[in-house]
C-alpha positions in Angstrom: -81.6 -152.6 70.5 -82.5 -149.3 68.6 -79.7 -147.8 66.2 -78.5 -144.3 67.1 -78.4 -145.5 70.6 -74.9 -145.8 72.8 -73.5 -149.1 71.6 -73.3 -149.8 75.3 -76.4 -149.3 76.4 -79.5 -152.0 75.6 -83.2 -151.3 75.8 -84.3 -154.1 77.7 -81.2 -154.9 79.7 -80.1 -151.2 80.1 -76.0 -150.4 80.6 -74.5 -153.3 79.2 -71.3 -153.2 81.6 -68.9 -156.4 82.5 -68.9 -157.2 85.8 -64.8 -157.5 85.6 -65.1 -154.0 83.8 -66.7 -152.4 87.6 -63.6 -153.8 89.6 -61.0 -153.3 86.6 -60.0 -156.8 86.6 -60.1 -158.0 90.4 -61.7 -160.9 91.9 -60.9 -160.2 95.8 -61.1 -156.2 98.1 -57.1 -156.7 98.1 -57.6 -154.7 101.2 -58.1 -158.0 104.1 -61.4 -157.1 104.8 -63.6 -160.4 105.7 -67.7 -158.6 104.7 -70.1 -160.6 105.2 -73.6 -160.9 103.3 -75.6 -159.1 106.6 -72.7 -156.8 107.0 -73.9 -153.1 106.9 -73.0 -150.6 105.9 -74.2 -146.8 105.9 -72.2 -143.8 104.3 -69.9 -141.4 106.1 -69.0 -139.1 102.5 -70.1 -135.6 102.2 -72.0 -134.8 99.7 -69.2 -133.2 97.4 -67.5 -136.1 97.3 -66.2 -137.6 93.5 -66.3 -140.9 92.6 -67.0 -143.6 89.6 -71.0 -144.0 89.4 -70.9 -147.3 90.7 -69.4 -146.0 94.1 -71.7 -143.1 93.8 -75.0 -145.1 93.4 -73.6 -147.5 96.8 -73.0 -144.3 98.9 -76.3 -142.4 97.2 -78.1 -145.7 99.0 -76.1 -145.9 102.3 -77.3 -142.4 103.5 -79.3 -145.5 106.1 -77.7 -148.3 107.3 -78.0 -151.3 104.5 -76.4 -155.0 104.5 -74.4 -155.9 101.8 -77.3 -158.3 100.2 -79.7 -155.6 99.9 -76.4 -153.3 98.2 -75.9 -156.2 95.4 -80.4 -156.6 95.1 -81.0 -153.5 94.8 -77.8 -152.3 92.3 -78.9 -155.6 90.5 -74.2 -156.2 90.2 -73.5 -159.6 91.4 -72.5 -159.9 95.6 -68.3 -160.7 94.6 -68.0 -157.2 92.7 -70.6 -154.7 95.4 -68.3 -156.6 97.9 -64.9 -155.7 96.2 -66.5 -151.8 96.0 -68.0 -151.0 99.4 -64.5 -152.7 100.4 -62.8 -149.7 98.1 -64.9 -147.3 99.9 -64.2 -148.5 103.4 -60.9 -148.4 102.7 -61.0 -144.6 101.8 -62.6 -144.1 104.7 -66.1 -143.2 102.8 -68.1 -146.2 104.1 -68.4 -147.9 107.5 -69.3 -150.4 108.3 -70.7 -153.0 111.3 -70.0 -156.8 110.7 -72.3 -159.2 113.1 -70.8 -160.9 115.8 -69.1 -164.1 115.9 -70.9 -167.0 117.5 -67.5 -167.0 119.8 -68.0 -163.6 121.1 -71.6 -164.0 121.5 -72.2 -164.6 125.8 -74.1 -168.0 126.0 -77.9 -168.0 126.3 -79.5 -168.1 129.5 -81.2 -171.4 130.1 -84.5 -170.1 132.1 -85.2 -168.2 128.8 -84.3 -170.9 126.4 -86.4 -173.0 129.2 -89.3 -170.4 128.7 -88.9 -170.5 125.2 -89.4 -174.2 124.6 -92.3 -174.6 126.9 -94.3 -171.8 125.7 -93.6 -173.9 122.1 -94.8 -177.1 123.7 -98.0 -174.9 124.6 -98.7 -174.5 121.4 
């Protein structure tokens, strides 16, 4: 760390902010949303929305749909932290989300298609 610079910044690691600080000490969202790693989120915010820096980064990134796992990886924050922040943004109406369908929601696969795939694999 260089002297004379802000004590919350490390040249190699970047900003030194603990994850629980970003979430204000919360370990769960409290919004009752069941967000999966592959849940897609997209910004619904206007360009003039004023939010904390972490929220602003997420909104900028989510101009196009991204999965929660992608947001976590690109921001370098733990998945649990990102889920809390994204749940806050959804609750405030600044993000729209779409979860993948559960296995119970999908139709049973067409047996003819499955048989054709199996036959194709056997011919390889």
